C-alpha positions in Angstrom: 0.0 0.0 0.0 1.5 3.4 -1.0 1.7 6.5 1.1 -1.1 8.2 -0.8 -3.5 5.4 0.0 -2.5 5.3 3.6 -3.0 9.0 3.9 -6.4 8.7 2.4 -7.4 6.0 4.9 -6.0 8.0 7.8 -7.9 11.1 6.7 -11.1 9.2 6.3 -10.7 7.5 9.7 -10.1 10.8 11.4 -13.2 12.4 9.8 -15.3 9.3 10.8 -14.1 9.8 14.4 -15.0 13.5 14.2 -18.5 12.7 13.0 -19.1 10.1 15.7 -17.8 12.4 18.4 -19.7 15.4 17.2 -22.9 13.4 16.8 -23.7 14.7 13.3 -22.1 15.5 10.0 -22.9 19.2 10.1 -21.4 19.6 13.6 -18.2 17.8 12.6 -18.0 19.7 9.4 -18.3 23.1 11.2 -15.7 22.0 13.7 -13.2 20.9 11.1 -13.6 23.5 8.4 -15.1 21.3 5.7 -18.5 21.5 3.9 -21.1 19.1 5.2 -21.7 17.8 1.7 -18.0 17.0 1.3 -17.9 15.3 4.7 -21.0 13.3 3.8 -19.1 12.1 0.7 -16.1 11.2 2.9 -18.3 9.0 5.1 -19.8 7.3 2.0 -16.3 6.8 0.7 -15.4 5.2 4.1 -18.3 2.8 3.8 -17.1 1.8 0.3 -13.5 1.5 1.3 -14.2 -0.7 4.4 -17.1 -2.5 2.8 -19.2 -1.7 5.9 -22.3 0.2 6.8 -21.0 2.8 9.3 -24.2 4.6 10.1 -27.9 3.7 10.5 -29.7 6.4 8.5 -33.2 7.4 9.6 -35.5 10.4 9.1 -34.2 11.7 12.4 -30.5 11.6 11.6 -27.7 9.0 11.7 -26.4 6.8 14.4 -23.1 4.9 14.3 -23.0 1.1 13.8 -20.8 -1.2 15.9 -18.4 -1.3 12.9 -18.2 2.5 13.1 -17.4 2.3 16.8 -14.7 -0.3 16.1 -13.0 1.9 13.5 -13.3 5.0 15.7 -11.4 3.1 18.5 -8.6 2.6 15.9 -8.8 6.2 14.8 -8.6 7.3 18.4 -5.3 5.4 18.8 -3.9 6.9 15.6 -5.0 10.4 16.8 -3.3 9.9 20.1 -0.1 8.9 18.3 -0.3 12.0 16.1 -0.8 14.1 19.2 2.3 12.6 20.8 4.3 13.4 17.6 3.1 17.0 17.6 4.1 17.3 21.3 7.6 16.1 20.4 7.8 18.7 17.6 6.4 21.6 19.7 8.2 20.8 23.0 11.5 22.0 21.7 12.1 25.2 23.7 14.3 26.6 21.0 11.4 26.8 18.6 9.0 29.7 18.8 5.5 29.0 17.5 4.1 31.7 15.3 0.5 32.2 14.0 -0.1 34.7 11.2 -3.6 35.4 10.0 -4.1 34.1 6.4 -3.4 36.7 3.8 -1.0 38.8 5.8 2.6 38.7 4.7 5.5 39.9 6.8 8.5 41.1 4.9 11.9 39.6 5.8 10.4 37.1 8.2 12.9 34.5 6.9 15.7 36.8 8.2 14.7 36.2 11.8 17.8 34.5 13.3 16.1 32.0 15.6 14.0 28.8 14.9 10.3 29.3 14.5 7.4 27.1 13.4 4.3 28.4 11.7 1.2 27.0 13.4 -2.4 26.9 12.1 -4.2 27.6 15.3 -3.8 30.6 17.6 -4.0 28.5 20.7 -0.8 26.8 19.8 1.2 30.0 19.2 3.8 31.9 21.3 3.3 34.9 19.0 0.0 35.8 17.2 -0.3 38.3 14.4 -3.9 39.0 13.4 -6.1 41.7 12.1 -8.8 41.3 14.8 -8.3 42.2 18.5 -7.9 38.9 20.3 -10.5 38.0 22.8 -8.9 35.5 25.2 -5.2 35.9 25.4 -4.7 36.6 29.1 -1.1 35.2 29.1 0.0 37.4 26.2 1.4 40.9 25.9 -0.6 42.7 23.2 0.3 45.6 21.0 -1.6 47.3 18.2 0.1 48.5 15.0 -1.3 50.3 12.0 -0.3 49.0 8.6 -0.5 51.2 5.5 -0.3 54.9 4.6 -3.5 55.6 2.7 -5.7 52.9 4.2 -5.1 52.0 7.8 -5.3 48.3 8.8 -5.0 47.5 12.4 -2.6 44.6 13.2 -2.6 43.0 16.6 0.6 41.3 17.7 0.3 39.2 20.8 3.3 37.6 22.5 3.6 35.3 25.5 5.6 36.9 28.2 8.8 35.1 27.5 12.0 36.7 26.2 12.0 34.6 23.0 8.3 35.5 22.1 8.8 39.2 22.9 11.9 39.2 20.8 10.1 37.8 17.8 7.2 40.2 18.3 9.6 43.1 18.3 11.1 41.8 15.1 7.7 41.5 13.5 6.7 45.1 14.5 9.9 46.4 13.0 9.2 44.5 9.8 5.6 45.8 9.6 6.7 49.4 10.1 9.4 49.1 7.4 6.9 47.9 4.8 
């Protein structure tokens, strides 16, 4: 079995787990940033791939079959292993985790002289760069910058109160103001 096939199976199992845990396709789709119609197709693909009926479908919704629960147990083990791998990656104290809102480019970021890892979720980041004022970042130092000369855009830079995170935040502020 090649990597592409294994990846497809892994993705389908994790989506199946998400649907069972959320209790519905629409709730799982919302939580995972996928259209409900696409997630419904993934579930049908799972049923074809595993040659099993994974949900009882009624007028009142869907409920998982015993086969679905068995696959979800396997998916849970895989998900736990993936979480352990991510912890190994992100536990390195030398790496600063950075979240930048999609669509915002920071000039010369590659010139920053310390290791950093771009993360996809704010909650994982040591430094957050966003265009909306963050709501719940109690453990962060927050500064507001204005980007642009003709049209002002507010940029919020939040850094955990550690020397490394504050250093990266300062570097980003300097880069934003030099654009």
